[in-house]
VONU-453527 format. One record per residue (C-alpha): x, y, z; residue in one letter. Coordinates in steps of 0.001 Angstrom, whole numbers, plus 500000, padded with zeros to 6 digits. Example, Ala and Ser with C-alpha at 12.3 -4.5 7.8 and 13.67 -1.06 7.14 Angstrom:
BEGIN
512300495500507800a;513670498940507140s;
REM end
This chain:
BEGIN
489875459629496187m;492543458371493802a;491259460660491067t;491444463684493377s;494992462849494413i;496023462417490784k;494614465832489870k;496378467424492833l;499580465647491907s;499429466945488340n;498751470470489532t;501723470501491895f;504001468866489341v;503294471409486611w;503712474325488998i;506987472991490334l;508303472061486908m;507317475452485513g;509190477190488312l;512172474931487715l;512354475625483970i;511740479379484286v;513946479777487346g;516920477949485930l;516646479641482545a;517607482969484133g;520770481778485835f;521592478310484586g;522246475375486847a;525385476260488745v;527984473631489520n;529924474696492595f;533594473989492114s;534356472212495342s;535084468728496510s;531999468976498739m;528794467956496950s;526241468272499786a;525544470772502530i;523072468583504409a;522236464909504824l;518570464212505556v;518065460527506249g;519224458907503001e;518643462109500986e;521155464889500313e;520705468631499921v;523334469215497278t;525415472338496814v;523887472862493370d;520334472668494772e;521177475174497471y;522761477595495000l;519831477349492593r;517339478041495393e;519391480988496683m;519565482420493161q;515807482016492745r;515317483911496005e;517717486604494754q;515731487075491588r;512408487227493457a;513772489937495751l;515102491902492792q;511715491699491061a;510000493014494193q;512407495777495200g;514366496493492043g;517675495885493833q;519804492754493795s;521084491528497159l;524336489637497646t;524386486341499508f;525876488162502501a;523020490671502530q;520483487854502201m;522139486091505142a;521812489283507219a;518041489031506731f;518024485311507559g;517048484312504014l;519851481749503738d;518412479845506700q;514916480072505226a;516173478558501962v;518058475811503803l;515001475021505935s;512841474767502817r;515256472379501122l;515557470234504256i;511757470008504435s;511629468812500817i;514435466303501419a;512618465024504521s;509503464337502466i;511582462604499774d;513209460471502439n;509802459548503862e;508430458801500396v;511370456491499700k;510907454674503003s;507219454140502124l;508230452672498768g;506148455135496760i;507267455841493196s;505860456949489852v;505837454378487057g;507403454891483632d;504026455264481909d;502966458065484271n;506355459718483881l;506089459673480090r;502591461134480262q;503705463937482580e;506709464741480364l;504443464917477326a;502127467404479081e;504857469942479915i;504445472824477380p;508199473501477196a;508695470053475684f;505959470276473024q;506047471209469351d;503684473608467591a;500958470940467412s;501119470278471167g;502813466894470884k;505916465836472798f;509083466816470908d;512232464997471990r;514472467633470404q;512679470386472320a;513001468283475473y;516706467766474949k;517320471407474019f;515408472754477054a;517420470606479450l;520702471577477792q;519823475245478329n;519621474673482085v;522584472294482250n;520529469268483283l;520776465741481963t;517674463774481058e;518309461272483839s;518687464034486465d;515539465805485312f;513486462628485167e;514708461627488627a;513650465040489928n;510280464676488233l;509759461232489776r;510546462656493225r;508225465626492714e;505395463400491520s;505798460930494396a;506051463792496874r;502846465348495562t;501013462031495706l;501854461764499402v;500855465358499985q;497564464785498176g;496855461687500219a;497266463744503395i;495361466908502490v;492581465689500166v;489386465137502070g;490601466772505292a;487626468573506811k;486996470526509965m;483931469301511926p;480765471222511050n;480386472136514726t;483366474483514414m;481916476203511352t;478506476572512987k;480024477939516197t;481983480606514318m;479014481490512093t;476758481845515123d;479365484008516856y;479842486354513898i;476141486535513044g;474820486877516619a;472610489955517133r;471515492204519948r;468627494612520423s;469243497386522931f;468256500866524063s;470724503563524982y;471020507184526026v;474109509049524762p;475875511822526649f;478347514150524928s;480496517044526206p;478371519639524389d;475454518657526660q;477397519684529743i;476976523248531012a;479533524033533717l;480257527252535543i;483457528848534265q;486224528200536797v;489849529342536580v;492019527080538728p;495037528501540528d;498568527161540058d;498367525043543205a;495280523229541941e;496831522703538508l;500061521452540087k;498096518944542159e;496352517689538992f;499711517570537177y;501308515488539957d;498358513070539973a;498429512600536175n;502121512796535292t;501767510099532626a;499622512476530542q;502482514961530383f;505387512602529715t;507596513535526790l;508761510741524463p;512397509799523971e;513927512707522098t;517069513084520057k;518785516453520352r;520154517025516862i;522289519775515416t;522098520110511654y;523497522231508840a;521194522921505907h;521491524575502509l;518411524678500260s;517927526142496753p;515549528764498189d;518315530046500481m;520552531060497571i;517965532042494944l;518700535752495305d;522391535172494559t;521807533072491423v;522169534870488111e;520151533691485121v;520974534861481579a;518200536679479701e;518766534419476686e;517880531378478799a;514777533120480106l;513571534037476618r;514294530517475373a;512159529055478180l;509399531596477405y;509415530523473763a;509352526857474817e;506246527579476919r;504489529574474214s;501436527287474320d;501115528121478021q;501695531883477784y;499986532586474441q;496616530862474453v;494431531883471482a;490734532714471707e;488554529591471581r;484930528535471230r;483013525626472757l;481379524142469644v;479043521342468594e;478967520343464910r;476114518473463197l;477173517255459725v;474670516574456881f;474896514507453724a;474406517504451425d;473871521244451372e;470121520950450811a;469579518823453938s;471639521209456044a;469765524260454678t;466381522641455360a;467379521824458931a;468578525398459504k;465259526741458135a;463336524547460598q;465430525919463449l;464910529521462329d;461144528927462152a;461189527363465644a;459710524155464187e;462344522008465851t;465292522200468216t;468970521510467725f;468721518586470171e;465832517103468140a;467890517330464927l;470741515501466652v;468436512801467999e;466770512341464577a;470192511477463167r;470631508740465794g;473364510717467543l;473923512184471011s;475283515617471931l;478462513896473082q;478938512504469548d;478963515976467944i;480871517871470654d;484148519353469326l;485184520743472714g;487080524044472789d;488598524886469382v;490559527764467869t;489460529583464734q;492130528010462469p;491071524549463663a;487624525099462107l;489036525830458666g;486711527695456295a;483946527735458939a;486159529429461531g;485404533086460739e;481597532624460730a;481614530515463904v;483762533031465793f;481501535876464576a;478365534200465968a;477054534823469483a;477051532242472254v;474065529832471944h;473604530698468243d;473390527969465599v;475127529038462399t;475472527421458989g;475395525567456782p;479171525922456779l;481836523674455270p;483669520992457281s;486003518162456402d;482986515785456580l;480526517866454587g;478140520794455157p;477340521282458832a;475459523342461386l;477525524692464289y;476174525555467729r;478344527842469899i;478060526926473590n;480729529156475069g;483493531653474458r;486959531469475947l;488952534671475728e;492555534700474614a;495111534530477416q;498270536353476440l;501066536614478995t;503952538845477959t;507571537980478600f;507747540683481266e;504673539299483030q;506037535745482977a;509552536812483957l;509245536222487760p;508007532646487300d;510550531916484567l;513404533267486660r;512355531308489747d;512211528066487768e;515610528498486165l;517133529910489337a;515980526909491398v;517476524537488848d;520709526521488809r;520758526662492619a;520456522875492804r;523449522456490512r;525472524914492588l;524605522978495751i;525646519712494086e;529014521298493275q;529481522343496920q;528688518896498337a;532162517477497759e;533885520504499330d;531622520326502376i;532305516617502814n;536035517367502585d;535660519974505340l;533804517507507559l;536352514774506873a;539099517247507810g;537616517768511252g;535344520748510660a;532268520888512877t;528780521705511703l;529191525118513327e;532307525668511212d;530255525093508054l;528267528242508769a;531521530200508465n;533065528229505594e;529931527926503405s;526417529248502936e;524921526509505105m;522786527504508087e;523137525650511401v;520307524984513833a;519254522497516526s;516045520663517257l;514554517971519430g;513186515083517352w;511054512229518640s;510301510476515341g;507366512571514179d;506854514332510867t;506857518023511605g;507494521314509889e;510706522582508368g;513466520087507765i;511676517274509651t;509051517263506886a;511631515627504585y;511732511835504588e;515478511892503892g;516153513868507062f;513872511659509177r;515573508521507840t;519025509879508688a;517865511079512108a;516345507691512937s;519644505798512446v;522246508342513611v;524212507418516748t;526373509393519149l;529488507855517560e;528630508875513975d;530475511689512225f;528421514134510130p;528403513738506353s;526639515734503662a;523513514184502132e;520799515406499782f;517077515902500423l;514224515407497980e;514210519060496810d;517946519169496134g;518827520590499557s;522083519618501232l;522221518748504917f;524432517169507537a;523446516280511096l;524983515369514429r;523375513642517386l;524222515615520523d;522292513608523128e;519362511270523642i;516817512412526204l;514843509487527713p;511127509606528419e;510585512238531118r;507805514405532543p;507489517758530845e;508283520608533228a;505137521982534858f;505729525539533692e;506218524409530078e;503221522069530216a;500938524519531996k;498567525079529049q;498325521325528449k;497611520781532136v;494853523398532052l;493229521773528995a;493471518312530575a;492046519627533864w;489056521120532037e;488529517903530018a;488644515870533248d;486086518214534788r;483725517674531837v;484294513905531894a;483519513805535609t;480260515692534985a;479369513288532159l;480043510316534390q;477907511816537142a;474955512318534772q;475324508801533398a;475537507320536897d;472430509268537954a;470481507978534940l;471713504451535619l;470518504643539230a;467104506079538293a;466581503459535589t;467655500617537881s;465132501760540503e;462115502010538160t;463065499331535631g;462773501760532721d;464357504966531505f;462768508030533146p;460012509779531212e;461322512475528895g;464708510823528407t;465861510813524780q;466227507058524365v;467556505568521125q;466717501984520166t;468557499554517901e;467267496166516778t;469226493118515645g;472732494584515362l;475789492343515087t;478978492908517025r;480578494566513973t;477901497288513755a;478996500925514027y;476957503763515523l;477955507415515244d;478790509340518403n;479132506258520592t;482184504730522322p;484309502643519971a;484090499579522239d;480329499806522865m;479224496826520738m;481831494510522257n;480661495424525760q;476983495014524847i;477698491412523763f;478892490651527321t;475545491726528847m;472464489687529691a;468919490801528802p;467752493564531150g;471309494522532190d;472151498226532460l;475645499546531923k;477543502821531609v;480017502637528718i;482572505415528582k;484487506482525470g;486974509189524625e;484375511580523190a;481085510228524519s;479439508203527255t;476283506056526982v;473911504287529315v;472845501009527660v;470107498481528435r;470213495136526628l;466677494288525493d;467032491012523570e;469541488407522416i;468933487220518856l;470581484338516994a;472202484789513599a;469769485291510744e;469191482254508535d;469533483892505121n;471674483727502001g;474340485983503452e;474763483753506499t;474974480669504286q;477691482293502187l;479561483179505366l;479290479592506603a;480584478235503279e;483545480651503280a;484403479781506882l;484108476079506124g;486510476373503209t;489034478338505283q;488834475896508180l;489233472869505875d;492286474506504326q;493689475229507784a;493258471575508767v;494987470429505570s;497911472770506146e;498195471732509789a;498171468035508884l;500831468477506233f;502974470619508577s;502714467904511195a;503728465287508601f;506787467360507593i;507805467839511247s;507525464106511894a;509426463319508707a;512236465688509694q;512389464173513176l;512765460677511708r;515285461835509078a;517475463620511675a;518934466274509307p;522665466929509639r;524026470187508187v;527653470453507096d;528440473957508382e;531848473917506713q;530316473211503308a;527596475811503913l;530136478478504863n;532227477605501819a;529253478181499540v;528439481540501149m;532095482627501027t;532900481554497480n;529692482548495722y;528555486184495907q;
REM end
């Protein structure tokens, strides 16, 4: 037990000390210039201003590493992170206070050993180096006495934590119960019904019948909360025809893309190199006499076809062999021919024709590319003028007269749609706009400029019958099919209940030993969960969105006793033991805080948040 606690203590100490050294190296230990030294008193322990600042800075850096953006203390407070940091420090101080009241401390010998094992304080040979120790603490503005006091507290704290969590185990009954639940199996028979099995006479309902269905199922035709938004929009595509592009720029871009527009003729080639001309000539003679194959020659050299594949190559890339290779037919083997590795045989596997695109042929694509880029720059130049117009009182409708922007309206309920609602930038702006906001020009992902105004917010409401008529008709027909499915399933259920077995000729499907997580195609999503509520011999109709089944439970089976179940039990046992340990330690911290009665100095806390940003 003592050995386990010691190992746990060492582990926690090195993690905490590593975080301390690395964390403080980035910012330095900050001394807050104030007459107040503590922001909280926890029993006989203090949460000092310096500790709070260091922890807030560590949180800042972690957030910046995650999101790439540094938050100010005020922004962190808006997310409640300042309270999270304070709560964490109070928890630590509560443990320290409890440890002190228990009289637990780390002796000098243990402290020296732990100091010697910290890598930051070691020389090249791994031994403790006092100069390195002194230098490292100077870099983070800590004295030796302060650091050693912190280390003593951390070590004592971890000893107490280890004493609480080491050896904590959940009773095996809990693990067995969960394993049995997860691994439990069922064998059952079922008959599926799907809409394509239903043959109904075509019926066209009149408006009165549809209206009656609409009134009885209004919830199906309720529109979501909708924002009525007016927006002005100017995209590069809208002004492409008015953008002029100089021919010199077009020709320069064509020249820059020469490898794309002027692709030379190529061959797909394999090259087998020999040590000398005689060996290559002999191999070629064997091929010509059909005494061997090219693949056999490659294999005899201990190579694979992948080893000798040159891919698609141009004639100049083959050097002196280029002309002969390009003159050969596809599937021919030619040579011996020279290569940079010696005489070689070349097999031609394919021919790729040259692809030459003239300037005139490429002109439309070149112009569109340059015109779009030019259009984006023109829109960027207009953004400031448009914002000035809006700031001067111009409405979005005025922008259509004063600029090239187009104005339109839409109803938006938060979905990604077509047109401007396909842009994330527009959806983000639409989600936060209020009736009090004034329009301002913003950019979309493709360089478009837009501004929007919220005209009204329509609450959830039934869609007008005339506008929803096609939806009502589709829902009426679906309900008709579902009713027929239910009737067939109920009839089968009744017949089976009467005879004790599915009627002869019924297409019954049988499953054996399935767990509750099993999935069967073309069955209701909740079928397995419902089957596990049944007793052997029970019959049940289970209805899903796209299918309905009649199920009979045949047998209840316990979890299989195999390697997979044992692994599951071990994993569950580990998780449950960890949960018990965490719960015990959380309970200890709560009790320690209750006894310590933390008192926060709100004035000191506010001073820190106000003076340090």
